[in-house]
Backbone as CSV, one residue per row, in Angstrom:
resi,resn,N_x,N_y,N_z,CA_x,CA_y,CA_z,C_x,C_y,C_z
1,UNK,-39.475,5.462,-0.117,-38.817,6.621,0.495,-37.699,6.153,1.423
2,UNK,-36.522,6.791,1.310,-35.391,6.387,2.128,-35.612,6.776,3.583
3,UNK,-35.173,5.906,4.484,-35.240,6.221,5.906,-34.127,7.200,6.254
4,UNK,-34.220,7.778,7.436,-33.183,8.706,7.882,-31.826,8.006,7.944
5,UNK,-31.839,6.721,8.372,-30.589,5.951,8.450,-29.979,5.759,7.062
6,UNK,-30.838,5.447,6.062,-30.343,5.270,4.701,-29.727,6.556,4.175
7,UNK,-30.400,7.678,4.461,-29.889,8.972,4.001,-28.538,9.265,4.629
8,UNK,-28.385,8.980,5.928,-27.110,9.227,6.613,-26.010,8.339,6.047
9,UNK,-26.343,7.068,5.788,-25.338,6.145,5.272,-24.925,6.497,3.845
10,UNK,-25.789,7.161,3.111,-25.493,7.549,1.735,-25.282,9.058,1.613
11,UNK,-24.771,9.653,2.704,-24.549,11.096,2.720,-23.579,11.493,1.612
12,UNK,-23.816,12.648,0.979,-22.883,13.109,-0.044,-21.530,13.456,0.568
13,UNK,-20.478,13.329,-0.206,-19.145,13.694,0.280,-18.413,14.471,-0.804
14,UNK,-17.366,15.139,-0.388,-16.585,15.979,-1.295,-15.230,15.322,-1.553
15,UNK,-14.850,15.219,-2.816,-13.540,14.698,-3.201,-12.694,15.838,-3.738
16,UNK,-11.551,16.073,-3.092,-10.677,17.187,-3.468,-9.347,16.628,-3.967
17,UNK,-9.096,16.638,-5.273,-7.811,16.139,-5.790,-6.635,16.935,-5.217
18,UNK,-5.555,16.235,-4.905,-4.367,16.877,-4.351,-3.409,17.310,-5.444
19,UNK,-3.482,16.669,-6.595,-2.774,17.109,-7.798,-3.412,16.373,-8.975
20,UNK,-3.049,16.679,-10.200,-3.715,16.034,-11.342,-3.356,14.562,-11.551
21,UNK,-2.324,14.071,-10.852,-1.799,12.732,-11.131,-2.263,11.691,-10.126
22,UNK,-2.147,12.003,-8.836,-2.406,11.001,-7.805,-2.816,11.686,-6.511
23,UNK,-3.795,11.090,-5.835,-4.166,11.522,-4.500,-5.363,12.448,-4.446
24,UNK,-6.242,12.184,-3.473,-7.381,13.066,-3.219,-7.788,12.928,-1.761
25,UNK,-8.229,14.043,-1.161,-8.827,14.011,0.170,-10.337,13.964,0.023
26,UNK,-10.965,13.163,0.886,-12.417,13.044,0.893,-12.948,13.605,2.210
27,UNK,-13.918,14.509,2.100,-14.488,15.180,3.265,-15.979,14.854,3.385
28,UNK,-16.455,14.828,4.619,-17.884,14.720,4.848,-18.378,13.343,5.234
29,UNK,-17.471,12.396,5.537,-17.889,11.042,5.896,-17.362,10.650,7.272
30,UNK,-18.168,9.898,8.004,-17.765,9.281,9.257,-17.543,7.800,8.969
31,UNK,-16.286,7.396,8.882,-15.955,6.023,8.498,-16.172,5.018,9.626
32,UNK,-16.479,5.500,10.824,-16.739,4.578,11.926,-18.139,3.986,11.844
33,UNK,-18.989,4.562,10.981,-20.364,4.100,10.825,-20.496,3.270,9.534
34,UNK,-21.467,2.365,9.490,-21.709,1.638,8.231,-22.006,2.617,7.097
35,UNK,-21.544,2.285,5.909,-21.703,3.152,4.742,-22.732,2.554,3.791
36,UNK,-23.538,3.412,3.199,-24.544,2.959,2.248,-23.946,2.574,0.913
37,UNK,-24.739,1.903,0.089,-24.247,1.385,-1.185,-23.736,2.493,-2.102
38,UNK,-24.462,3.606,-2.172,-24.031,4.697,-3.058,-22.720,5.306,-2.573
39,UNK,-22.583,5.426,-1.251,-21.341,5.961,-0.697,-20.177,5.022,-0.976
40,UNK,-20.393,3.723,-0.771,-19.337,2.736,-1.049,-18.932,2.795,-2.512
41,UNK,-19.892,2.863,-3.408,-19.587,2.932,-4.841,-18.783,4.187,-5.153
42,UNK,-19.121,5.302,-4.505,-18.386,6.542,-4.731,-16.960,6.481,-4.229
43,UNK,-16.764,5.855,-3.071,-15.407,5.705,-2.525,-14.565,4.813,-3.432
44,UNK,-15.151,3.714,-3.890,-14.415,2.809,-4.780,-14.020,3.513,-6.077
45,UNK,-14.922,4.317,-6.627,-14.592,5.036,-7.858,-13.519,6.073,-7.611
46,UNK,-13.586,6.745,-6.462,-12.553,7.724,-6.129,-11.181,7.068,-6.024
47,UNK,-11.146,5.848,-5.475,-9.874,5.136,-5.377,-9.333,4.805,-6.765
48,UNK,-10.193,4.359,-7.668,-9.748,4.067,-9.030,-9.285,5.333,-9.742
49,UNK,-9.964,6.435,-9.489,-9.643,7.694,-10.166,-8.340,8.302,-9.655
50,UNK,-8.082,8.172,-8.332,-6.976,8.914,-7.714,-5.886,8.012,-7.140
51,UNK,-6.108,6.711,-7.072,-5.123,5.705,-6.661,-4.812,5.695,-5.167
52,UNK,-4.893,6.842,-4.496,-4.815,6.878,-3.034,-5.752,7.982,-2.560
53,UNK,-6.561,7.646,-1.541,-7.515,8.618,-1.004,-7.310,8.747,0.501
54,UNK,-7.600,9.954,1.004,-7.310,10.284,2.394,-8.548,10.840,3.087
55,UNK,-8.675,10.515,4.371,-9.748,11.007,5.217,-9.119,11.521,6.507
56,UNK,-9.647,12.585,7.073,-9.131,13.119,8.330,-10.211,13.078,9.413
57,UNK,-9.740,13.150,10.671,-10.650,13.265,11.796,-11.525,12.048,12.042
58,UNK,-11.003,10.859,11.774,-11.768,9.625,11.966,-11.415,8.966,13.301
59,UNK,-12.377,8.243,13.852,-12.151,7.471,15.075,-12.522,6.017,14.779
60,UNK,-11.519,5.245,14.395,-11.757,3.855,14.012,-11.276,2.913,15.107
61,UNK,-12.216,2.151,15.678,-11.800,1.050,16.531,-11.538,-0.149,15.613
62,UNK,-11.003,-1.248,16.136,-10.692,-2.378,15.247,-11.885,-2.877,14.440
63,UNK,-13.069,-2.897,15.033,-14.240,-3.385,14.304,-14.582,-2.481,13.124
64,UNK,-14.584,-1.162,13.341,-14.930,-0.250,12.248,-13.839,-0.209,11.192
65,UNK,-12.586,-0.401,11.603,-11.487,-0.477,10.646,-11.681,-1.696,9.738
66,UNK,-12.011,-2.835,10.345,-12.245,-4.053,9.568,-13.445,-3.881,8.634
67,UNK,-14.490,-3.250,9.129,-15.681,-3.055,8.299,-15.374,-2.159,7.108
68,UNK,-14.612,-1.093,7.347,-14.230,-0.190,6.262,-13.424,-0.933,5.203
69,UNK,-12.403,-1.663,5.621,-11.573,-2.398,4.659,-12.402,-3.418,3.893
70,UNK,-13.400,-3.987,4.569,-14.200,-5.034,3.957,-15.075,-4.576,2.810
71,UNK,-15.266,-3.265,2.636,-16.080,-2.804,1.501,-15.364,-3.061,0.177
72,UNK,-14.054,-3.289,0.237,-13.274,-3.501,-0.983,-13.100,-4.974,-1.332
73,UNK,-13.431,-5.854,-0.403,-13.281,-7.280,-0.676,-12.858,-8.036,0.565
74,UNK,-12.499,-9.307,0.377,-12.035,-10.123,1.493,-10.685,-9.623,1.991
75,UNK,-10.459,-9.752,3.285,-9.224,-9.262,3.884,-8.143,-10.348,3.848
76,UNK,-6.911,-9.896,3.708,-5.792,-10.843,3.709,-5.620,-11.469,5.087
77,UNK,-5.017,-12.642,5.151,-4.737,-13.266,6.457,-3.712,-12.441,7.225
78,UNK,-3.525,-12.712,8.504,-2.548,-11.960,9.302,-1.157,-11.965,8.671
79,UNK,-0.477,-10.834,8.782,0.872,-10.717,8.231,1.822,-11.641,9.002
80,UNK,2.692,-12.369,8.324,3.539,-13.350,9.015,4.673,-12.737,9.842
81,UNK,4.933,-11.446,9.675,6.043,-10.803,10.377,5.560,-9.741,11.358
82,UNK,4.687,-8.860,10.934,4.296,-7.702,11.740,3.502,-8.111,12.985
83,UNK,3.669,-7.374,14.091,2.782,-7.560,15.244,1.332,-7.261,14.860
84,UNK,0.402,-7.765,15.658,-1.014,-7.656,15.322,-1.819,-7.230,16.552
85,UNK,-3.010,-6.713,16.307,-3.960,-6.524,17.400,-4.510,-7.904,17.753
86,UNK,-4.334,-8.312,18.985,-4.624,-9.702,19.377,-6.060,-10.104,19.054
87,UNK,-7.009,-9.196,19.300,-8.418,-9.530,19.071,-8.795,-9.465,17.600
88,UNK,-7.953,-8.802,16.789,-8.210,-8.629,15.352,-6.897,-8.839,14.605
89,UNK,-6.438,-10.091,14.478,-5.088,-10.354,13.963,-4.859,-9.922,12.515
90,UNK,-5.921,-9.602,11.773,-5.720,-9.105,10.414,-5.318,-7.630,10.388
91,UNK,-5.320,-6.998,11.559,-4.835,-5.620,11.666,-3.385,-5.656,12.133
92,UNK,-2.479,-5.299,11.237,-1.054,-5.244,11.578,-0.754,-3.936,12.296
93,UNK,0.118,-4.003,13.285,0.530,-2.826,14.046,1.938,-2.435,13.608
94,UNK,2.052,-1.244,13.028,3.345,-0.714,12.592,3.753,0.348,13.605
95,UNK,4.689,-0.019,14.456,5.008,0.784,15.630,6.501,1.095,15.650
96,UNK,6.826,2.377,15.806,8.231,2.776,15.814,8.496,3.782,16.921
97,UNK,9.704,3.680,17.478,10.158,4.625,18.503,11.675,4.525,18.570
98,UNK,12.240,5.021,19.637,13.699,5.045,19.752,14.311,3.655,19.667
99,UNK,13.614,2.654,20.189,14.141,1.291,20.198,13.736,0.476,18.974
100,UNK,12.805,1.025,18.179,12.352,0.344,16.961,12.384,1.351,15.813
101,UNK,13.557,1.584,15.259,13.699,2.611,14.219,12.846,2.293,12.995
102,UNK,12.360,3.315,12.300,11.565,3.081,11.079,12.372,2.311,10.040
103,UNK,11.704,1.410,9.331,12.354,0.613,8.287,11.622,0.679,6.949
104,UNK,10.538,1.453,6.889,9.762,1.512,5.647,10.023,2.804,4.875
105,UNK,11.158,3.435,5.166,11.552,4.622,4.405,12.322,4.187,3.151
106,UNK,11.613,3.423,2.346,12.118,2.945,1.065,10.881,2.711,0.198
107,UNK,10.974,3.023,-1.083,9.826,2.863,-1.962,9.455,1.385,-2.092
108,UNK,8.164,1.102,-1.965,7.725,-0.290,-2.054,6.236,-0.369,-2.352
109,UNK,5.821,-1.530,-2.809,4.425,-1.922,-2.938,4.197,-3.056,-1.954
110,UNK,3.106,-3.013,-1.211,2.910,-3.963,-0.118,2.753,-5.404,-0.603
111,UNK,3.453,-6.295,0.099,3.201,-7.742,0.060,3.254,-8.329,-1.354
112,UNK,4.162,-7.837,-2.179,4.270,-8.397,-3.530,4.907,-9.777,-3.529
113,UNK,5.327,-10.256,-2.360,5.883,-11.603,-2.246,4.799,-12.677,-2.164
114,UNK,3.531,-12.282,-2.218,2.442,-13.262,-2.289,2.119,-13.576,-3.746
115,UNK,1.521,-14.755,-3.976,1.130,-15.108,-5.339,0.021,-14.192,-5.853
116,UNK,-0.805,-13.715,-4.917,-1.847,-12.740,-5.242,-1.638,-11.514,-4.357
117,UNK,-0.798,-10.574,-4.777,-0.553,-9.379,-3.961,-1.861,-8.629,-3.684
118,UNK,-1.913,-7.885,-2.583,-3.178,-7.263,-2.187,-3.710,-6.233,-3.185
119,UNK,-5.035,-6.164,-3.231,-5.723,-5.126,-4.001,-5.333,-3.749,-3.474
120,UNK,-5.308,-3.633,-2.150,-5.012,-2.343,-1.546,-4.803,-2.471,-0.062
121,UNK,-4.574,-1.332,0.575,-4.345,-1.273,2.010,-5.159,-0.140,2.607
122,UNK,-5.548,-0.315,3.871,-6.265,0.720,4.626,-5.445,0.991,5.886
123,UNK,-4.855,2.176,5.963,-3.926,2.520,7.041,-4.531,3.611,7.913
124,UNK,-4.509,3.380,9.221,-5.107,4.304,10.193,-4.028,4.866,11.103
125,UNK,-4.019,6.178,11.258,-3.053,6.838,12.120,-3.514,6.821,13.565
126,UNK,-3.033,5.864,14.356,-3.459,5.726,15.749,-2.726,6.696,16.670
127,UNK,-1.412,6.793,16.504,-0.594,7.742,17.276,0.410,8.364,16.315
128,UNK,0.398,9.675,16.221,1.204,10.389,15.231,2.203,11.290,15.933
129,UNK,3.463,11.334,15.489,4.442,12.219,16.117,4.064,13.692,15.972
130,UNK,4.623,14.512,16.830,4.332,15.951,16.813,4.694,16.562,15.469
131,UNK,5.791,16.125,14.908,6.205,16.615,13.594,6.857,15.482,12.814
132,UNK,6.830,15.604,11.491,7.423,14.585,10.635,6.506,13.385,10.465
133,UNK,7.019,12.373,9.772,6.278,11.133,9.596,5.307,11.132,8.439
134,UNK,5.495,12.032,7.464,4.637,12.020,6.278,4.832,10.709,5.506
135,UNK,3.869,10.398,4.635,4.018,9.292,3.698,3.837,9.817,2.288
136,UNK,4.660,9.310,1.364,4.558,9.674,-0.048,4.071,8.473,-0.846
137,UNK,3.245,8.753,-1.837,2.801,7.719,-2.784,3.193,8.145,-4.192
138,UNK,3.488,7.173,-5.036,3.841,7.441,-6.429,2.971,6.598,-7.341
139,UNK,2.513,7.199,-8.432,1.662,6.514,-9.398,2.513,5.712,-10.367
140,UNK,2.299,4.416,-10.379,3.037,3.562,-11.295,2.413,3.542,-12.689
141,UNK,1.171,3.999,-12.817,0.614,4.179,-14.155,1.226,5.416,-14.809
142,UNK,1.388,6.479,-14.031,2.026,7.684,-14.575,3.458,7.397,-14.992
143,UNK,4.155,6.592,-14.196,5.537,6.238,-14.549,5.555,5.459,-15.861
144,UNK,4.707,4.451,-15.964,4.674,3.649,-17.188,4.374,4.523,-18.402
145,UNK,3.395,5.402,-18.284,2.995,6.230,-19.420,4.074,7.239,-19.815
146,UNK,4.990,7.537,-18.892,6.075,8.470,-19.198,7.262,7.792,-19.888
147,UNK,7.283,6.463,-19.910,8.363,5.744,-20.579,8.206,5.823,-22.091
148,UNK,9.297,5.681,-22.808,9.235,5.669,-24.264,8.514,4.407,-24.737
149,UNK,7.886,4.444,-25.896,7.224,3.226,-26.419,8.169,2.041,-26.518
150,UNK,9.421,2.285,-26.862,10.384,1.187,-26.972,10.647,0.544,-25.612
151,UNK,10.802,1.376,-24.582,11.028,0.853,-23.238,9.786,0.114,-22.743
152,UNK,8.612,0.663,-22.993,7.379,-0.017,-22.608,7.308,-1.414,-23.225
153,UNK,7.595,-1.491,-24.509,7.508,-2.768,-25.219,8.486,-3.780,-24.645
154,UNK,9.713,-3.347,-24.344,10.706,-4.258,-23.795,10.275,-4.780,-22.420
155,UNK,9.799,-3.880,-21.556,9.440,-4.268,-20.202,8.229,-5.177,-20.161
156,UNK,7.308,-5.001,-21.093,6.080,-5.786,-21.076,6.325,-7.273,-21.315
157,UNK,7.485,-7.620,-21.830,7.787,-9.026,-22.037,8.560,-9.656,-20.899
158,UNK,8.759,-8.925,-19.813,9.619,-9.411,-18.727,8.815,-9.740,-17.465
159,UNK,9.396,-10.638,-16.678,8.846,-10.982,-15.367,9.945,-10.840,-14.326
160,UNK,9.543,-10.535,-13.076,10.514,-10.350,-12.004,10.116,-11.173,-10.786
161,UNK,11.103,-11.508,-9.975,10.902,-12.328,-8.785,10.811,-11.422,-7.553
162,UNK,9.841,-11.741,-6.680,9.612,-10.983,-5.444,9.752,-11.928,-4.264
163,UNK,10.378,-11.446,-3.184,10.682,-12.326,-2.053,10.448,-11.613,-0.722
164,UNK,10.004,-12.387,0.264,9.810,-11.882,1.625,11.113,-11.898,2.424
165,UNK,12.189,-12.409,1.834,13.441,-12.643,2.563,14.042,-11.378,3.149
166,UNK,13.687,-10.208,2.630,14.242,-8.954,3.136,13.954,-8.778,4.628
167,UNK,12.868,-9.374,5.127,12.538,-9.220,6.542,13.561,-9.893,7.459
168,UNK,14.358,-10.803,6.924,15.399,-11.434,7.737,16.428,-10.420,8.217
169,UNK,16.496,-9.269,7.554,17.461,-8.234,7.925,16.903,-7.235,8.939
170,UNK,15.643,-7.389,9.312,15.006,-6.445,10.230,15.400,-6.725,11.675
171,UNK,15.568,-5.665,12.433,15.835,-5.811,13.857,14.636,-5.500,14.725
172,UNK,13.480,-5.287,14.110,12.320,-4.809,14.849,11.297,-5.883,15.210
173,UNK,11.357,-7.045,14.575,10.271,-8.007,14.732,10.792,-9.328,15.290
174,UNK,10.005,-9.913,16.172,10.402,-11.142,16.827,10.687,-12.252,15.826
175,UNK,9.808,-12.403,14.836,9.991,-13.475,13.851,11.271,-13.278,13.060
176,UNK,11.576,-12.027,12.699,12.779,-11.744,11.911,14.051,-12.109,12.660
177,UNK,14.012,-12.000,13.985,15.201,-12.242,14.793,15.360,-13.706,15.203
178,UNK,14.386,-14.526,14.832,14.443,-15.951,15.139,14.666,-16.714,13.829
179,UNK,15.872,-17.243,13.648,16.241,-17.875,12.373,15.313,-19.021,12.009
180,UNK,14.912,-19.814,13.000,14.042,-20.952,12.721,12.657,-20.482,12.271
181,UNK,12.114,-19.478,12.961,10.804,-18.953,12.573,10.862,-18.321,11.191
182,UNK,11.968,-17.633,10.908,12.101,-16.983,9.608,12.182,-18.019,8.499
183,UNK,12.851,-19.142,8.760,12.916,-20.211,7.766,11.518,-20.766,7.484
184,UNK,10.704,-20.879,8.535,9.334,-21.365,8.349,8.535,-20.397,7.470
185,UNK,8.745,-19.094,7.683,8.052,-18.087,6.873,8.487,-18.196,5.413
186,UNK,9.773,-18.372,5.194,10.288,-18.475,3.825,9.740,-19.721,3.117
187,UNK,9.521,-20.789,3.860,8.938,-21.992,3.271,7.459,-21.768,2.942
188,UNK,6.789,-21.038,3.823,5.359,-20.781,3.627,5.114,-19.812,2.476
189,UNK,6.059,-18.871,2.303,5.920,-17.863,1.244,7.169,-17.885,0.349
190,UNK,7.251,-18.840,-0.554,8.405,-18.904,-1.460,8.379,-17.725,-2.432
191,UNK,9.495,-17.432,-3.081,9.537,-16.330,-4.046,8.472,-16.487,-5.128
192,UNK,7.957,-15.341,-5.593,6.900,-15.335,-6.603,7.346,-14.544,-7.829
193,UNK,6.891,-14.987,-8.987,7.181,-14.292,-10.250,5.955,-13.493,-10.685
194,UNK,6.170,-12.189,-10.969,5.095,-11.318,-11.442,5.578,-10.549,-12.668
195,UNK,4.658,-10.135,-13.534,5.079,-9.321,-14.682,5.664,-7.986,-14.229
196,UNK,6.672,-7.523,-14.929,7.271,-6.219,-14.623,6.251,-5.103,-14.872
197,UNK,5.442,-5.268,-15.889,4.335,-4.359,-16.179,3.042,-5.135,-16.025
198,UNK,2.184,-4.688,-15.107,0.912,-5.380,-14.912,-0.241,-4.533,-15.450
199,UNK,-1.334,-5.191,-15.765,-2.538,-4.519,-16.237,-3.546,-4.459,-15.101
200,UNK,-4.049,-3.263,-14.831,-5.017,-3.108,-13.745,-6.303,-3.840,-14.112
201,UNK,-6.797,-4.736,-13.241,-7.962,-5.552,-13.614,-9.265,-4.776,-13.721
202,UNK,-9.328,-3.555,-13.179,-10.560,-2.769,-13.249,-10.476,-1.623,-14.249
203,UNK,-9.357,-0.922,-14.294,-9.238,0.221,-15.210,-8.655,-0.158,-16.560
204,UNK,-7.934,-1.295,-16.617,-7.266,-1.696,-17.848,-5.964,-0.969,-18.103
205,UNK,-5.585,-0.050,-17.207,-4.345,0.696,-17.404,-3.138,-0.149,-17.008
206,UNK,-2.014,0.130,-17.644,-0.780,-0.589,-17.340,0.050,0.195,-16.326
207,UNK,0.777,-0.554,-15.496,1.569,0.074,-14.437,2.821,-0.741,-14.162
208,UNK,3.854,-0.050,-13.724,5.078,-0.727,-13.292,4.790,-1.542,-12.039
209,UNK,5.351,-2.769,-11.968,5.083,-3.627,-10.818,6.363,-4.300,-10.316
210,UNK,7.413,-3.522,-10.152,8.613,-3.953,-9.436,8.910,-2.898,-8.380
211,UNK,9.533,-3.311,-7.279,9.853,-2.348,-6.215,11.158,-2.716,-5.536
212,UNK,11.807,-1.712,-4.975,13.160,-1.901,-4.466,13.220,-2.640,-3.135
213,UNK,12.076,-2.922,-2.530,12.071,-3.667,-1.267,11.974,-5.172,-1.491
214,UNK,11.054,-5.609,-2.329,10.765,-7.038,-2.450,11.209,-7.670,-3.766
215,UNK,11.469,-6.886,-4.797,11.899,-7.456,-6.076,13.376,-7.805,-6.009
216,UNK,13.729,-9.025,-6.360,15.127,-9.461,-6.283,15.839,-9.374,-7.631
217,UNK,15.125,-9.744,-8.716,15.770,-9.726,-10.030,14.722,-9.948,-11.118
218,UNK,15.109,-9.635,-12.342,14.273,-9.896,-13.510,14.657,-11.255,-14.075
219,UNK,13.664,-12.076,-14.326,13.930,-13.427,-14.816,14.496,-13.405,-16.235
220,UNK,15.387,-14.363,-16.500,15.870,-14.568,-17.859,16.933,-13.601,-18.317
221,UNK,17.421,-12.734,-17.429,18.468,-11.782,-17.785,19.708,-12.018,-16.930
222,UNK,20.901,-11.733,-17.478,22.087,-11.745,-16.618,21.889,-10.765,-15.461
223,UNK,22.484,-11.055,-14.314,22.255,-10.236,-13.127,22.630,-8.778,-13.339
224,UNK,23.696,-8.511,-14.130,24.080,-7.114,-14.321,23.044,-6.360,-15.160
225,UNK,22.473,-7.030,-16.163,21.429,-6.383,-16.962,20.166,-6.168,-16.127
226,UNK,19.796,-7.176,-15.346,18.641,-7.054,-14.468,18.822,-5.882,-13.502
227,UNK,19.995,-5.817,-12.884,20.261,-4.755,-11.907,20.206,-3.371,-12.553
228,UNK,20.728,-3.272,-13.772,20.740,-1.976,-14.455,19.320,-1.510,-14.787
229,UNK,18.489,-2.417,-15.261,17.107,-2.055,-15.601,16.339,-1.681,-14.341
230,UNK,16.485,-2.474,-13.284,15.775,-2.180,-12.042,16.233,-0.851,-11.442
231,UNK,17.518,-0.572,-11.479,18.014,0.704,-10.966,17.404,1.871,-11.733
232,UNK,17.333,1.748,-13.039,16.716,2.786,-13.872,15.262,3.014,-13.461
233,UNK,14.519,1.932,-13.268,13.108,2.040,-12.914,12.915,2.592,-11.503
234,UNK,13.751,2.158,-10.572,13.627,2.652,-9.202,13.916,4.150,-9.126
235,UNK,14.828,4.633,-9.935,15.094,6.074,-9.969,13.887,6.832,-10.514
236,UNK,13.196,6.237,-11.470,12.002,6.878,-12.028,10.909,7.028,-10.974
237,UNK,10.809,6.058,-10.062,9.793,6.117,-9.005,9.949,7.391,-8.179
238,UNK,11.161,7.896,-8.058,11.451,9.068,-7.227,11.051,10.391,-7.891
239,UNK,10.523,10.348,-9.100,10.160,11.560,-9.826,9.027,12.294,-9.105
240,UNK,9.237,13.539,-8.671,8.198,14.252,-7.907,6.878,14.398,-8.651
241,UNK,6.929,14.512,-9.963,5.694,14.708,-10.732,4.774,13.490,-10.714
242,UNK,5.269,12.338,-10.242,4.441,11.143,-10.131,3.864,10.975,-8.727
243,UNK,4.134,11.916,-7.818,3.939,11.678,-6.392,2.908,12.605,-5.741
244,UNK,2.458,12.156,-4.557,1.704,12.987,-3.626,2.273,12.717,-2.232
245,UNK,2.247,13.752,-1.386,2.780,13.625,-0.022,1.664,13.988,0.964
246,UNK,1.479,13.126,1.971,0.389,13.305,2.929,0.949,13.529,4.322
247,UNK,0.479,14.585,4.976,0.856,14.877,6.360,-0.177,14.261,7.290
248,UNK,0.264,13.328,8.086,-0.642,12.602,8.975,-1.058,13.451,10.175
249,UNK,-2.286,13.218,10.610,-2.789,13.671,11.897,-3.386,12.450,12.589
250,UNK,-3.501,12.487,13.909,-4.164,11.379,14.605,-5.581,11.250,14.071
251,UNK,-5.972,10.035,13.694,-7.295,9.816,13.143,-7.371,9.917,11.634
252,UNK,-6.246,10.148,10.976,-6.239,10.154,9.508,-6.280,8.725,8.983
253,UNK,-6.854,8.573,7.796,-6.939,7.274,7.128,-6.452,7.438,5.693
254,UNK,-5.630,6.501,5.257,-5.202,6.441,3.853,-5.613,5.092,3.288
255,UNK,-6.205,5.118,2.107,-6.558,3.887,1.385,-5.912,3.983,0.013
256,UNK,-5.109,2.984,-0.338,-4.427,3.064,-1.633,-4.586,1.792,-2.446
257,UNK,-4.480,1.983,-3.739,-4.567,0.893,-4.713,-3.174,0.311,-4.872
258,UNK,-2.987,-0.875,-4.326,-1.677,-1.514,-4.335,-1.278,-2.004,-5.724
259,UNK,-2.231,-2.025,-6.653,-1.975,-2.507,-8.007,-1.388,-1.422,-8.893
260,UNK,-1.369,-0.186,-8.391,-0.972,0.935,-9.255,-0.094,1.959,-8.562
261,UNK,0.372,1.674,-7.336,1.149,2.664,-6.591,2.325,2.025,-5.868
262,UNK,3.257,2.883,-5.484,4.251,2.566,-4.473,4.180,3.657,-3.411
263,UNK,4.735,3.381,-2.229,4.741,4.404,-1.185,6.030,4.350,-0.380
264,UNK,6.258,5.431,0.359,7.501,5.643,1.101,7.142,6.369,2.388
265,UNK,7.418,5.747,3.539,7.136,6.365,4.831,8.366,7.149,5.289
266,UNK,8.258,8.451,5.305,9.394,9.314,5.651,9.760,9.109,7.123
267,UNK,11.042,8.893,7.395,11.495,8.513,8.737,12.071,9.682,9.528
268,UNK,11.704,10.918,9.159,12.290,12.082,9.817,11.816,12.285,11.248
269,UNK,10.796,11.560,11.696,10.247,11.729,13.039,11.048,10.988,14.105
270,UNK,11.900,10.059,13.706,12.683,9.265,14.654,13.463,10.196,15.589
271,UNK,13.499,9.963,16.917,13.024,8.793,17.663,11.628,8.944,18.282
272,UNK,10.797,9.850,17.750,9.447,9.996,18.281,8.630,8.711,18.073
273,UNK,7.548,8.618,18.826,6.675,7.434,18.752,5.658,7.604,17.632
274,UNK,5.431,6.536,16.867,4.438,6.518,15.785,3.803,5.131,15.749
275,UNK,2.477,5.091,15.738,1.760,3.807,15.707,0.676,3.882,14.632
276,UNK,0.733,2.942,13.697,-0.222,2.862,12.598,-0.849,1.475,12.589
277,UNK,-2.109,1.418,12.169,-2.816,0.137,12.034,-3.135,-0.085,10.562
278,UNK,-2.742,-1.248,10.034,-2.902,-1.509,8.608,-3.630,-2.809,8.342
279,UNK,-4.554,-2.746,7.396,-5.233,-3.934,6.877,-4.976,-3.995,5.383
280,UNK,-4.696,-5.184,4.875,-4.566,-5.356,3.428,-5.715,-6.221,2.911
281,UNK,-6.096,-5.955,1.660,-7.279,-6.558,1.045,-6.841,-7.539,-0.033
282,UNK,-7.444,-8.703,-0.063,-7.072,-9.723,-1.034,-7.086,-9.182,-2.465
283,UNK,-6.061,-9.560,-3.224,-5.978,-9.181,-4.618,-6.076,-10.386,-5.532
284,UNK,-5.536,-10.229,-6.737,-5.590,-11.326,-7.707,-4.206,-11.549,-8.308
285,UNK,-4.097,-12.519,-9.175,-2.818,-12.824,-9.815,-2.520,-11.734,-10.848
286,UNK,-1.400,-11.044,-10.729,-1.084,-9.987,-11.699,-0.910,-10.556,-13.107
287,UNK,-1.327,-9.780,-14.104,-1.155,-10.170,-15.501,-0.833,-8.939,-16.334
């Protein structure tokens, strides 16, 4: 017979799809508490089914945030550029205000400049502006499936290079503004080659895996051909039918599958203050 604690940890929850393509809100869970095995299995399946899942009204301290992210696997090491919570350096602090303008208002997939890009990310809304500051996610499986068979076949034979060098252009981070430190980061994280179309290791579905923030070019093509193909694909990412838009509240949590999505943080709240805490989860080599 289950104890009262077991029953609480495995409490039923409600999953409400936000549209037929991507995104769902989950109700009925307190993520600050340890979760039971059945609940964890349900959350993981919801993530695979909907690619990004949302929770509202949560109170996550750094320990509970780390515990939540840990249900998906090992956590990535501290981000080499972003500020961190000193006691929990694997939690990156994404902080913007009048003196630190938003820079993530561009479609991207997190940390694709690593040899093993993250499985996913867990983002917590610590301080949210009065208005604005939504985030949009786009399904890269839906994009791939909407391409013609001929285009799919062509892209599946290509690989693209991803680089962390874009951070050298940032004015918000100490490391970015120090040329010597930035050179050390570039040496530690050299450019990586990934397939333009990757196969999801759990669902088996194919998805686009290039993004306008970190992808520099497609290997083996003249630069003009590479640029033309990437421009075509980046425009497809903007298709509303592939997207979901989430309005943040303080205490909201978003968990997304980095292997199958891109996201865009809307910068309309500037110069209001916004503080988010993000953890990324170790992934595998794309194929």
